[in-house]
C-alpha angles and dihedrals in degrees: 000000000000091000091053095050092043096048096038109032091167091063114094111225120180121198120198137170112210136170117242142062116317097241094046094049094044091051091048093049093043090062091087098031131109091209136005114212118196130177127230129200121221114233114226097226096042127084115227125358118315115194125222126223096273096051091044091053091048093052092050103037111023114119091220137043114291127213116198110202116196120215115253117257116220092254097045103048107111093217090057096049115112117223113219 
């Protein structure tokens, strides 16, 4: 998250450590949010982006819009693209 706050200082990012299950705490905190942003890891053997239980729960039950941001693969990251 350091890159986000450094590159976009006007964006408000709140970091919290809470006790509880991930999906329950995210749903609770999303109640007052304008947008919930969650990350998703790509699985090496799978094609596309397969969501885990927490992301699936957020998409179906969050009280606000949800953005699922996949991690960059080595070949897809724009800073690692070679221009020919």
